[in-house]
C-alpha positions, 0 to 999 in steps of 0.5 A: 577601897570603898568600905562596902566593896572591901566587906564584900571582897572579905566576905568572899574570901572567907567563903573560900577559906571555909571551902578550904577547910572543908576539902583540906587541912588548912594553914599547913606547917610542913612547907620547907622552901629550898631557896629564896628568890634573890638566891635563885636569880643569883645562882641561875643568872648566867644560865640560858634556857637550853641550860636550865632545860638540861639541868632540870633543877628542882626547887621548892619556893614560898611566898605572897602572891603578888600578881597572876596572869590566867590565860586558858591552859597556862598562867604566870604568877609572881610570888614575893618572899623575904628576899624579892620576887620570882615568877611561876610559869603554871600549866594546867596539864603539868599539875595534879588533876583538879589543882589548876582550877583551885589555883585560879581561885586563889587571891592576890595576897595569899601566901602559896608554895610551889615546886618545879624546875627552873625555867627561862621564858621565851622573854628571858625571865627566870621562872619556876615551872611548876608541877605542884602547888599548895595554898599556905595561908589565906589573906582574908583582906585584900592588899591596897590597890596595885597602882596606888600602894599604901600611900596614906602616911598615917595608915602606913605607920598604923598598919606597918605590916601592910606597908611592908608588904606593899612598899619595897622602899620601907622594907629597904629603910629598916634593912639599912637600920638593922645594918647600921646597928650591926656596924656599930656593934661590930666596930665597937666590939672590936675596940674592946667595948663590952656591950651591956644592959642597964635597967630600963625601970629606974627609981630615980630618972637620970642621965638627961634633962627630960620628963620622964614616964611614971609607972608603979611596981605592985609588989614592992609598992614603988613608983618607978620611972622608965629610963630617959637615958642609961647614962648613970648606970653605965658610969657605975660600970666605969667605976666598977672597972669596966673600962669600956662599955656601950648600950643599944636600947630604948629610951623613954621621954614623956615629951612632944611628938614631931618629925624629929621626936617620938616618946620611946627611941633608940640610943647608942651610949658608950663610956670609955675610961682614960678618954676625953671629949676630943677623943670621943669626937674622933670616935663619933666622926668615925662611927658616923662616917662608916655608917654612911659608907654602908649606904654609899661608898664614897660617904655622901648622902642625899637627904631631902634635896641636900648633899651631905658630905660625911667624907671630909672632916667635920667642922668643929667650932665653939657654941660662942663662935657659932652664935657670933657667926650666925648673928653678925649683929650681936656683940660678941663680947657680951654673950655671957652677959645675962641682961644682954642675952635676955633682951636679945631673945625677948626681941626674938619672942623667945620666952625665957624663965627668970631662973635662966642664967647666962649659960642657959640663955646663951644656949637658947639663943644658939637653938634659936639662931644657929642649930637649923642652919648646921647642914654639913656635919658640925661638932659644936663644942664648949657648952655652958656648964649651966646646961651640962650637969654631968659634964667636966668643967674646962680647966681654964674656963669654968663657964664652959664644959668639955662637951660637944654636940654633933648637928647634921642637917640642922638636928642634933645626932650625937652628944658627948663630953668628958665626964664629971667624976668629981663627986663633990662637984656632981653633988653640987650640980644635982643640988642646983638641978633640984633647985631648978625643979623646985622653981618649976622646971619640970625637966630638971634632974633629981638628986641621985645619992647612989650615984654620987656614992659611986663616984665617992669610990672613985671614977677614972677620967672618962669620956662619953657619947650618945648617938641617936640611932633613929635620927642617924638612920633618917639622914641615911635613908633620906627620911623625912620623919622619925616615924619613917624609921620606927616600925611601930611609932606611937600614934593616937588611938585609931579614929581618935577615941579615948585610949581607955 
């Protein structure tokens, strides 16, 4: 809609609002609907016109005016509430004097209430035969054009409120998101996990390898970090005797933005005492499969043209096996040789820091050549110790840890491992991370003295898991971008102006 025309329509609607204020008390707050559109459709689904006429059930409905067809002495209108749409049959002679012309002046987008009896039209459409109506809230801005909707994706993200008004598909995405989170909570609660809350502002950022956001507390005059993960606090609770804990909440990472990354995102993170990474893999598979069944009973999901089968057992292979399988030209016996790996990565134009050891180089090769090819649900296990500073080393092969990541549609969905509970080993891993940070790795971890102290009191063996809720919902709703499953994703200032 051209700006000039939009300004004209807004000015006209403001004049109507002024008239409303002079004639009545604008924006009333005494409306009490007796039913939602979907409830009415379900309740009267089997009633024909004669049955409805005979029962004369009185109802009050309220919602946004989405369509209106005025025909002399009678009109039809459609309103939409939180559950769906229902039609109104409006007759001039059935309304109080003067109300019909007022109704005709109402605009698409206005929020209205209507009272009357249930009625079925000659075409069989369930409707409310209106005997009185009220304007509740004036829509001063016109909605996007009827047949085009809100097609500009950036506008949909910036004005999510309009997107939700216009696009039923968007509303369904966020209903699915809510259902997935409810399912995860219910399942974990049934398994005696305790939902907890841990700090989002932390004196030391930990629990993941990532760059943090920095803030400042004025009263305490101290620098704080928005958490990059709740892991170290949750494991403190395992030390404290809470044997099964989980948290579903926001994490913040000061990193790039892409179709898979947003600076703030939602994670499920859980820890279970006396469990190892294989137990946690089993739990992860159950949780993800159960979430898929919310969307399709057979646990098959279509995602961007690919059919994803969540019902069959998820594949489980080691990182070295995956690299060898997808790179048959490589010498599989040299996947721990740093010089060999560096040469291969250099040939593929993958830049690597001089400080990278064989474990980090192997992981870079995996990410470059394997990750995007893992379409079916696949657990990659046996991650190198070098890239797993919080994971327990494998008892038979200290180069590796008892860790897994779940990949679906070429992206990481979950990360889990047997937890490192040896305080001296953990301290040494932290020192290695500090050395990496001093060497220029901005994502390396800090040394967390208090966490080491907590481990020194003794933490039972445990398994832990992190699941990216946003990415999981992307898969289950066939959403190409993480922004499609976030109500309010982070965007540059509108018009590109300086954020100040």
